[in-house]
GUTIDREN-607496 format. One line per 3 residues: number of its first residue (from 1); for each residue x, y, z of N, C-alpha, C. Coordinates in Angstrom, 1 decimal. Layout:
<pts>
NUM = X:Y:Z:X:Y:Z:X:Y:Z ~ ...
</pts>
This chain:
<pts>
1 = 90.6:77.6:111.2:91.7:78.0:110.3:92.6:79.1:110.9 ~ 93.8:79.0:110.6:94.7:80.1:111.0:94.5:81.4:110.2 ~ 95.1:82.5:110.6:95.0:83.7:109.9:95.6:83.5:108.5
4 = 96.7:82.8:108.4:97.4:82.6:107.2:96.5:81.8:106.2 ~ 95.9:80.7:106.8:95.0:79.9:106.0:93.7:80.7:105.5 ~ 93.2:81.6:106.3:92.1:82.4:105.9:92.5:83.4:104.8
7 = 93.7:83.9:104.9:94.2:84.8:103.8:94.4:84.0:102.5 ~ 95.0:82.8:102.6:95.2:82.0:101.4:93.8:81.7:100.8 ~ 92.8:81.4:101.6:91.5:81.1:101.1:90.9:82.3:100.3
10 = 91.0:83.5:100.9:90.5:84.7:100.2:91.3:84.9:98.9 ~ 92.6:84.7:98.9:93.4:84.9:97.7:92.9:83.9:96.6 ~ 92.6:82.6:97.0:92.1:81.6:96.1:90.7:82.0:95.6
13 = 89.8:82.5:96.4:88.5:82.9:96.0:88.6:84.0:95.0 ~ 89.4:85.0:95.2:89.5:86.1:94.3:90.2:85.7:93.0 ~ 91.1:84.7:93.0:91.8:84.3:91.8:90.9:83.8:90.7
16 = 89.7:83.3:91.1:88.8:82.8:90.1:88.1:83.9:89.3 ~ 88.1:85.1:89.8:87.4:86.2:89.2:88.3:86.9:88.2 ~ 87.8:87.0:87.0:88.7:87.5:85.9:88.8:89.0:85.8
19 = 87.8:89.8:86.3:87.9:91.2:86.2:87.5:91.9:87.5 ~ 87.8:93.2:87.6:87.6:93.9:88.8:86.1:94.1:89.1 ~ 85.3:94.1:88.1:83.8:94.3:88.4:83.3:93.1:89.2
22 = 83.8:91.9:88.8:83.4:90.7:89.5:83.9:90.7:90.9 ~ 85.2:91.2:91.1:85.8:91.3:92.4:85.0:92.3:93.3 ~ 84.6:93.4:92.7:83.8:94.4:93.5:82.5:93.8:93.9
25 = 81.8:93.1:93.0:80.6:92.5:93.3:80.7:91.5:94.4 ~ 81.8:90.8:94.4:82.1:89.8:95.5:82.3:90.5:96.8 ~ 83.0:91.6:96.8:83.3:92.4:98.0:81.9:92.9:98.6
28 = 81.1:93.4:97.7:79.8:93.9:98.1:78.9:92.8:98.7 ~ 79.0:91.6:98.1:78.2:90.5:98.6:78.7:90.1:100.0 ~ 80.0:90.1:100.2:80.6:89.8:101.5:80.1:90.8:102.5
31 = 80.0:92.1:102.1:79.4:93.1:103.0:78.0:92.8:103.4 ~ 77.2:92.3:102.5:75.8:92.0:102.8:75.7:90.8:103.8 ~ 76.7:90.0:103.8:76.7:88.8:104.7:77.4:89.1:106.1
34 = 77.9:90.3:106.2:78.6:90.7:107.4:77.7:90.6:108.7 ~ 78.2:89.9:109.7:77.5:90.0:111.0:77.4:91.4:111.5 ~ 76.3:91.9:111.6:76.1:93.3:112.0:76.5:93.6:113.4
37 = 77.0:94.8:113.6:77.3:95.3:114.9:76.0:95.6:115.6 ~ 75.9:95.4:116.9:74.8:95.8:117.7:74.6:97.3:117.6 ~ 73.4:97.8:117.5:73.1:99.2:117.3:73.7:100.1:118.5
40 = 73.8:99.5:119.7:74.4:100.2:120.8:75.9:100.5:120.6 ~ 76.5:99.9:119.7:77.9:100.1:119.4:78.2:101.1:118.3 ~ 77.1:101.6:117.7:77.2:102.5:116.6:77.3:103.9:117.2
43 = 78.4:104.1:117.8:78.7:105.4:118.5:80.0:106.0:118.0 ~ 80.3:107.2:118.3:81.6:107.8:117.9:82.8:107.0:118.4 ~ 82.7:106.4:119.6:83.8:105.7:120.2:84.2:104.5:119.3
46 = 83.2:104.0:118.6:83.5:102.8:117.8:83.8:103.1:116.3 ~ 83.7:104.3:115.9:84.1:104.7:114.5:85.5:104.6:114.3 ~ 85.9:104.1:113.1:87.3:104.0:112.8:87.7:105.3:112.1
49 = 88.7:105.9:112.8:89.2:107.2:112.2:90.1:106.9:111.0 ~ 90.0:107.8:110.0:90.8:107.6:108.8:90.0:107.0:107.7 ~ 88.7:106.7:107.9:87.8:106.2:106.8:87.0:107.3:106.4
52 = 86.8:107.4:105.0:86.0:108.4:104.5:84.5:108.1:104.8 ~ 84.2:106.9:104.7:82.8:106.4:105.1:82.8:106.2:106.6 ~ 81.6:106.1:107.1:81.5:105.7:108.5:81.6:104.2:108.7
55 = 82.6:103.8:109.5:82.8:102.4:109.8:82.8:102.2:111.3 ~ 81.9:101.4:111.8:81.9:101.1:113.2:82.5:99.7:113.4 ~ 83.4:99.6:114.4:84.0:98.3:114.7:83.9:98.0:116.2
58 = 83.4:96.9:116.6:83.4:96.5:118.0:84.1:95.2:118.1 ~ 84.8:95.0:119.2:85.4:93.7:119.5:85.1:93.3:120.9 ~ 85.1:92.1:121.2:85.0:91.5:122.5:85.7:90.2:122.6
61 = 86.1:89.9:123.8:86.8:88.6:124.0:85.8:87.5:124.4 ~ 85.9:86.4:123.6:85.1:85.3:123.9:86.0:84.0:123.9 ~ 86.1:83.4:125.1:87.0:82.2:125.2:88.4:82.4:124.8
64 = 88.9:83.6:125.1:90.3:83.9:124.8:90.6:84.4:123.4 ~ 89.5:84.5:122.6:89.7:85.0:121.2:88.8:86.2:121.0 ~ 89.3:87.1:120.1:88.6:88.3:119.8:87.6:88.0:118.7
67 = 86.4:88.6:118.9:85.3:88.5:118.0:84.9:89.9:117.6 ~ 85.0:90.1:116.3:84.7:91.5:115.7:83.3:91.5:115.1 ~ 82.6:92.6:115.3:81.4:92.9:114.5:81.6:94.3:114.0
70 = 80.9:94.6:112.8:81.1:95.9:112.2:79.9:96.3:111.4 ~ 79.9:97.5:110.9:79.0:98.0:109.9:79.6:99.2:109.3 ~ 79.0:99.6:108.1:79.4:100.8:107.4:78.2:101.4:106.7
73 = 78.3:102.6:106.4:77.3:103.3:105.6:77.5:103.2:104.1 ~ 78.6:102.6:103.7:78.9:102.4:102.3:79.1:101.0:101.9 ~ 78.5:100.5:100.8:78.5:99.1:100.5:79.9:98.5:100.2
76 = 80.8:99.2:99.5:82.1:98.7:99.3:82.9:98.6:100.6 ~ 82.8:99.7:101.4:83.5:99.7:102.6:83.0:98.6:103.6 ~ 81.7:98.4:103.6:81.2:97.3:104.4:81.8:95.9:103.9
79 = 82.0:95.8:102.6:82.6:94.6:102.1:84.1:94.5:102.5 ~ 84.8:95.6:102.5:86.2:95.6:102.9:86.3:95.3:104.4 ~ 85.5:95.8:105.3:85.6:95.5:106.7:85.2:94.0:106.9
82 = 84.3:93.5:106.1:83.9:92.1:106.1:85.2:91.2:105.9 ~ 86.0:91.6:104.9:87.2:90.9:104.6:88.1:90.8:105.8 ~ 88.2:92.0:106.5:89.1:92.0:107.7:88.5:91.1:108.8
85 = 87.2:91.2:109.0:86.6:90.4:110.1:86.8:88.9:109.7 ~ 86.6:88.5:108.5:86.8:87.1:108.0:88.2:86.6:108.4 ~ 89.2:87.5:108.2:90.6:87.1:108.5:90.9:87.0:110.0
88 = 90.4:88.0:110.7:90.9:88.2:112.1:89.9:87.7:113.2 ~ 88.7:87.7:113.0:87.7:87.3:114.1:87.9:85.8:114.4 ~ 87.9:85.6:115.7:88.1:84.2:116.2:89.5:83.8:116.5
91 = 90.4:84.8:116.6:91.8:84.5:116.9:92.2:85.2:118.2 ~ 93.3:84.7:118.7:93.7:85.3:120.0:94.4:86.7:119.7 ~ 94.4:87.6:120.7:95.0:88.9:120.5:96.5:88.7:120.0
94 = 97.2:87.7:120.5:98.6:87.5:120.1:98.7:87.1:118.7 ~ 97.8:86.2:118.2:97.9:85.8:116.8:97.6:87.0:115.9 ~ 96.6:87.8:116.3:96.3:89.0:115.5:97.5:90.0:115.4
97 = 98.0:90.3:116.6:99.0:91.3:116.7:100.3:90.9:116.0 ~ 100.6:89.6:115.9:101.8:89.1:115.3:101.6:88.7:113.9 ~ 100.4:88.8:113.3:100.2:88.2:112.0:100.7:89.2:110.9
100 = 101.2:88.5:109.9:101.6:89.3:108.7:100.5:89.3:107.7 ~ 100.1:90.4:107.3:98.9:90.5:106.4:99.4:90.7:104.9 ~ 99.1:89.8:104.1:99.5:89.9:102.7:98.4:89.7:101.7
103 = 97.2:89.4:102.1:96.1:89.2:101.2:95.7:90.5:100.5 ~ 95.8:91.6:101.1:95.4:92.9:100.5:96.2:93.1:99.2 ~ 97.5:92.9:99.2:98.3:93.1:98.0:98.1:91.9:97.1
106 = 97.9:90.7:97.6:97.8:89.5:96.8:96.6:89.5:95.9 ~ 95.5:90.0:96.4:94.2:90.1:95.6:94.1:91.3:94.8 ~ 95.1:92.2:95.0:95.1:93.4:94.2:94.4:94.6:94.7
109 = 93.9:94.6:95.9:93.2:95.7:96.5:94.0:97.0:96.6 ~ 95.2:96.9:96.9:96.1:98.1:97.1:96.1:98.9:95.8 ~ 96.1:98.2:94.6:96.3:98.9:93.4:94.9:99.2:92.7
112 = 93.8:98.7:93.2:92.5:98.9:92.6:91.6:99.8:93.4 ~ 91.9:100.1:94.6:91.1:101.0:95.4:91.5:102.4:95.3 ~ 90.6:103.3:95.4:90.9:104.7:95.4:91.8:105.0:96.6
115 = 92.6:106.1:96.6:93.4:106.4:97.7:92.7:106.6:99.0 ~ 91.5:107.1:99.0:90.7:107.3:100.2:90.3:105.9:100.7 ~ 89.9:105.0:99.8:89.4:103.7:100.3:90.7:102.9:100.8
118 = 91.8:103.1:100.1:93.0:102.4:100.6:93.4:102.8:102.0 ~ 93.3:104.2:102.2:93.6:104.7:103.6:92.6:104.1:104.6 ~ 91.3:104.0:104.2:90.3:103.5:105.1:90.6:102.0:105.4
121 = 91.0:101.3:104.4:91.3:99.9:104.7:92.5:99.7:105.6 ~ 93.5:100.6:105.4:94.7:100.5:106.3:94.3:101.0:107.7 ~ 93.3:101.9:107.8:92.8:102.3:109.2:92.1:101.2:109.9
124 = 91.4:100.4:109.1:90.7:99.3:109.7:91.7:98.3:110.2 ~ 92.7:98.0:109.4:93.7:97.0:109.8:94.4:97.5:111.1 ~ 94.8:98.8:111.1:95.5:99.4:112.2:94.6:99.3:113.5
127 = 93.3:99.6:113.4:92.4:99.5:114.5:92.3:98.1:115.1 ~ 92.2:97.1:114.2:92.1:95.7:114.6:93.4:95.3:115.3 ~ 94.5:95.7:114.8:95.8:95.4:115.4:95.9:96.1:116.8
130 = 95.4:97.4:116.9:95.5:98.1:118.2:94.6:97.4:119.2 ~ 93.4:96.9:118.8:92.5:96.2:119.7:93.3:94.9:120.2 ~ 93.9:94.3:119.3:94.6:93.0:119.7:95.7:93.3:120.7
133 = 96.5:94.3:120.4:97.6:94.7:121.3:97.1:95.1:122.7 ~ 96.0:95.8:122.7:95.4:96.3:124.0:94.9:95.1:124.8 ~ 94.2:94.2:124.1:93.7:93.0:124.8:94.8:92.1:125.3
136 = 95.9:92.0:124.5:97.0:91.2:124.8:97.7:91.8:126.1 ~ 97.9:93.1:126.1:98.5:93.8:127.2:97.6:93.6:128.5 ~ 96.3:93.7:128.3:95.4:93.5:129.5:95.5:92.1:130.0
139 = 95.6:91.1:129.1:95.7:89.7:129.4:97.0:89.4:130.2 ~ 98.1:90.0:129.7:99.4:89.8:130.4:99.4:90.4:131.7 ~ 98.8:91.6:131.8:98.7:92.3:133.1:97.9:91.5:134.1
142 = 96.8:90.9:133.7:96.0:90.1:134.6:96.7:88.8:135.0 ~ 97.5:88.3:134.1:98.3:87.1:134.5:99.3:87.4:135.6 ~ 99.8:88.7:135.5:100.8:89.1:136.5:100.2:89.7:137.7
145 = 98.9:89.7:137.8:98.2:90.1:139.0:98.0:91.6:139.0 ~ 98.2:92.3:137.9:98.1:93.8:137.9:97.0:94.1:136.9 ~ 96.0:94.9:137.3:95.0:95.3:136.4:95.4:96.6:135.7
148 = 95.1:96.8:134.4:95.4:98.0:133.7:94.5:99.1:134.1
</pts>
């Protein structure tokens, strides 16, 4: 599925939930299903800055696509990072860097999260996009015969 299709699927999933308690429970459940980051990546280098909770994010390139793993010490935050990984993992750096993200507003996260959680969510998005840009630049550099 494309990034757009994944966002549309999340929007559809959340549209069936009538209240925010159900939506929070769903976010927490997604966090429980998150593919966990290898313990060796739970280092300060992998912490996302700007999150009130600790959130570790690791990415690696597999067959030209970025694969993300993550973990958090807070259940809601773990669910939020799981949403991000659902949307972005398995796509090329270029697809991620150029994607327009609309599911956050469409499912109402922006208006129902506390300011600190909203900032953390934006920090996750920013970090994922930065990884994508860095991998894309490295890829372009290698194509041109220059190593970064």
